[in-house]
C-alpha positions in Angstrom: 12.0 -8.6 11.7 12.7 -5.1 10.4 11.7 -6.1 6.8 8.6 -7.8 8.1 7.5 -4.7 10.0 8.0 -2.6 6.9 6.0 -5.1 4.8 3.1 -5.0 7.2 3.0 -1.1 7.5 0.1 0.5 5.7 -0.1 4.0 4.4 -2.3 6.0 6.8 -5.6 7.3 5.4 -6.5 11.0 5.6 -8.4 10.5 8.9 -5.2 9.0 10.5 -3.1 11.9 9.3 -5.6 14.4 10.8 -5.6 12.5 14.2 -1.7 12.5 14.1 -1.7 16.3 13.6 -4.1 16.7 16.5 -2.1 14.5 18.8 1.3 16.0 17.9 0.9 19.1 20.3 -0.3 16.8 23.1 2.7 14.6 22.7 5.0 17.6 22.6 3.4 19.0 25.8 3.8 15.7 27.5 7.4 15.4 26.5 8.1 18.9 27.8 6.3 18.1 31.1 8.5 15.1 31.6 11.7 17.1 30.9 10.6 19.9 33.2 9.7 17.5 36.0 13.1 15.7 35.6 15.0 19.0 35.8 12.9 20.3 38.7 13.5 17.1 40.6 17.2 17.5 40.0 17.1 21.0 41.4 15.0 20.0 44.4 17.4 17.2 45.2 20.4 19.6 44.8 18.7 22.2 47.1 17.8 19.5 49.7 21.4 18.3 49.7 22.7 21.8 50.2 20.2 22.5 53.0 21.2 19.3 54.8 24.8 20.3 54.6 24.4 23.8 56.1 23.7 22.8 59.7 26.7 20.5 59.7 29.0 23.5 58.8 27.7 25.8 61.5 29.6 24.3 64.5 33.0 24.5 62.7 32.2 28.1 61.5 31.9 29.1 65.2 33.9 26.4 66.9 34.9 28.9 69.6 31.8 31.0 70.6 32.7 34.4 71.9 32.0 35.4 75.5 29.7 38.4 75.8 30.9 40.9 78.4 28.5 43.6 79.5 29.6 46.9 81.0 27.0 49.1 82.6 27.2 52.9 82.8 26.7 55.6 85.3 23.7 55.5 87.6 23.1 51.9 86.8 24.6 48.5 87.9 25.1 45.0 86.7 21.5 44.1 87.2 20.5 46.6 84.4 21.6 43.9 82.0 19.3 41.2 83.4 17.0 41.1 80.4 19.9 40.6 78.0 21.7 38.1 80.3 18.6 35.9 80.4 18.0 36.0 76.6 21.6 35.5 75.7 21.8 32.5 78.0 18.7 31.1 76.4 20.4 31.5 73.1 23.3 29.4 74.4 25.8 32.2 74.9 28.3 32.6 77.7 27.8 36.0 79.1 29.2 38.1 82.0 27.9 41.4 83.4 30.8 43.0 85.2 31.2 45.8 87.7 32.1 49.2 86.4 33.6 51.0 89.4 32.6 54.5 88.1 35.7 56.1 89.7 37.1 57.7 86.6 37.7 56.7 83.0 41.4 55.6 83.3 40.9 53.4 86.4 37.5 52.0 85.2 38.9 51.0 81.8 41.9 49.4 83.6 39.5 47.4 85.8 37.5 46.1 82.9 40.7 45.4 80.8 42.0 43.3 83.7 38.8 41.2 83.7 39.0 40.7 80.0 42.4 39.1 80.4 40.7 36.3 82.5 38.4 35.4 79.6 39.7 32.7 77.2 38.7 32.9 73.6 37.0 35.6 71.6 35.0 38.4 73.2 32.1 40.6 72.2 32.4 43.7 74.5 29.2 45.7 75.2 28.9 49.1 76.9 26.0 51.2 78.0 26.2 55.0 78.3 29.4 55.9 80.0 30.3 52.2 79.7 30.8 52.9 76.0 33.8 55.1 76.9 35.1 52.4 79.2 35.0 49.7 76.5 36.5 52.1 74.0 39.6 52.2 76.2 39.5 48.7 77.8 39.5 46.9 74.4 42.5 48.7 73.0 45.3 46.4 72.3 43.4 43.2 73.3 43.3 40.9 70.2 40.6 38.7 71.7 38.0 41.5 71.5 36.4 40.8 68.2 33.4 43.2 68.3 32.2 46.3 70.2 28.5 47.0 70.9 27.4 50.5 72.0 24.0 50.8 73.7 22.9 54.4 74.0 26.5 55.0 74.6 29.5 57.3 74.2 32.2 56.3 71.8 34.9 58.9 72.2 38.0 59.6 70.1 41.3 60.2 71.8 41.1 63.5 73.7 37.3 63.6 74.0 35.6 63.2 77.4 32.3 61.5 77.9 30.7 64.8 79.1 31.6 66.4 75.7 29.5 63.8 73.8 26.1 64.3 75.4 25.0 66.4 72.5 23.1 69.6 72.0 19.9 69.6 74.0 20.9 66.9 76.4 19.2 66.9 79.8 22.7 66.9 81.4 23.3 70.4 80.0 21.5 72.0 82.9 23.0 73.5 86.1 24.6 70.7 88.2 22.6 71.6 91.2 19.4 70.8 89.3 20.7 67.4 88.1 22.7 65.8 90.9 22.6 64.9 94.5 26.3 65.3 95.5 28.3 63.3 98.1 31.5 65.3 99.0 35.0 63.9 98.6 36.2 61.5 101.4 39.5 61.9 103.2 40.7 58.9 101.2 43.4 60.2 98.8 41.6 58.5 96.0 38.3 59.9 97.0 36.2 62.0 94.6 32.9 63.8 94.6 30.1 61.4 93.9 27.1 62.2 91.8 23.6 60.7 92.2 21.0 61.5 89.6 18.1 63.4 91.0 14.8 61.5 91.0 12.9 63.8 88.7 15.8 63.8 86.2 16.0 60.0 86.4 12.3 59.5 85.8 11.7 62.2 83.1 15.0 62.1 81.1 16.9 58.9 82.0 14.2 56.2 81.9 11.1 58.0 80.8 9.8 55.0 78.7 9.8 52.7 81.8 6.8 52.0 84.1 6.9 54.4 87.0 7.3 51.6 89.5 10.4 50.2 87.6 11.9 53.7 87.3 11.5 54.3 91.0 13.3 51.0 91.8 16.2 51.7 89.4 16.6 55.3 90.8 16.7 54.0 94.4 19.3 51.4 93.4 21.5 53.5 91.2 25.3 53.5 91.6 26.8 57.0 91.9 29.6 58.1 89.6 32.7 60.2 90.2 32.8 63.6 88.4 36.0 62.6 86.7 34.3 59.7 84.9 32.8 62.4 82.7 35.7 64.8 82.5 38.7 62.5 81.8 39.7 62.5 78.1 39.8 59.2 76.3 43.3 57.9 75.6 42.2 55.3 73.0 39.6 54.5 70.3 39.3 50.8 70.0 36.5 51.3 67.4 39.1 52.4 64.9 40.3 48.8 64.6 37.4 46.6 66.0 34.1 46.2 64.2 31.3 48.0 66.0 27.5 47.9 66.4 25.2 50.6 67.9 21.8 50.7 69.5 20.2 54.1 69.5 17.1 55.0 71.4 15.3 57.7 69.4 14.0 59.4 72.5 17.3 59.4 74.4 17.6 62.6 76.4 21.0 61.9 78.1 23.2 61.3 75.0 21.1 62.7 72.1 20.4 60.4 69.1 22.1 62.9 66.9 25.3 62.7 68.9 25.2 58.9 69.0 24.5 58.7 65.3 27.6 60.9 64.6 29.7 58.6 66.7 28.3 55.5 65.2 29.0 56.7 61.7 32.5 57.8 62.6 33.1 54.2 63.9 31.4 52.7 60.7 29.1 50.9 63.1 26.1 48.9 62.2 23.2 50.8 63.7 19.8 49.8 65.0 17.3 52.4 66.2 14.8 51.7 68.9 11.8 53.9 68.3 10.8 55.9 71.4 13.6 54.3 73.4 15.0 56.2 76.3 18.6 56.2 77.6 17.7 52.8 79.2 16.7 50.7 76.2 18.7 47.9 77.8 15.9 47.8 80.4 12.9 48.8 78.3 13.8 47.0 75.1 16.0 44.1 75.9 14.9 42.1 72.9 16.2 44.7 70.4 19.4 45.1 72.3 19.9 41.3 72.5 19.3 41.0 68.7 22.1 43.5 68.1 24.5 41.8 70.4 23.7 38.4 68.7 24.4 40.1 65.3 27.8 41.0 66.6 28.3 37.4 67.9 27.3 36.0 64.5 29.7 38.2 62.7 32.7 37.1 64.9 31.7 33.5 64.0 31.6 34.3 60.3 35.0 35.8 60.4 36.7 32.7 61.8 
């Protein structure tokens, strides 16, 4: 058969050779197109295979989702976290907003630490304002606390009090009589002077980015704080060992953004800034605060 084919082959004339030269580039391009398509299809198939595998790996990467525990600060209460609680629950997170007694740093931290012991599995601990000082102490020595999130908060070092961390230019630097409505000590041995934030201070410096109607309700429902909540030195600094996140409202007049930034950098925290946010970004910007909390949650899952 091969010999027969050779016998029947004729030498091409000049026109045939010219057609062959014209067709050669076309054939080359067609060949390259086939090779490129084959390679591309291989890469697409490989990518599709990888993409399908990723969701399957997610549950095992976070087999034990952390519980998010929210600690409010002074002149606030558990309901201050309602925007975050709703969003975290919608994201499938277990979340608890706990009572901060506001009696003094040592006893408040002990109260929150006792609650943490009732939580099984990993914990992401979040503190607002003075609540930042509380979580800094409550988390110390608890191996289940995997992340700390500070929201317009104090993050003291040992020996520092919350009052020392308000920063230069804080609205709380004024005369106490212009800032607080005071309830005297009770006859109870554990009693202490209670401080309510005055209405004009609350509206102009505490939650100035809130609608007036919302600020009025929050002022009326505020929980008073004992003076020693702000004067007791911190005995621990959990942020030295536990990864931290920070939310800083750029218009915070209670703990200045500069003071918060210094504390956040000292703690090597991951920072998010809320432009124009007051000291109450947890109320005025719950989406931004929730995103930072979820970033901390995701990080604990990735480290498992």
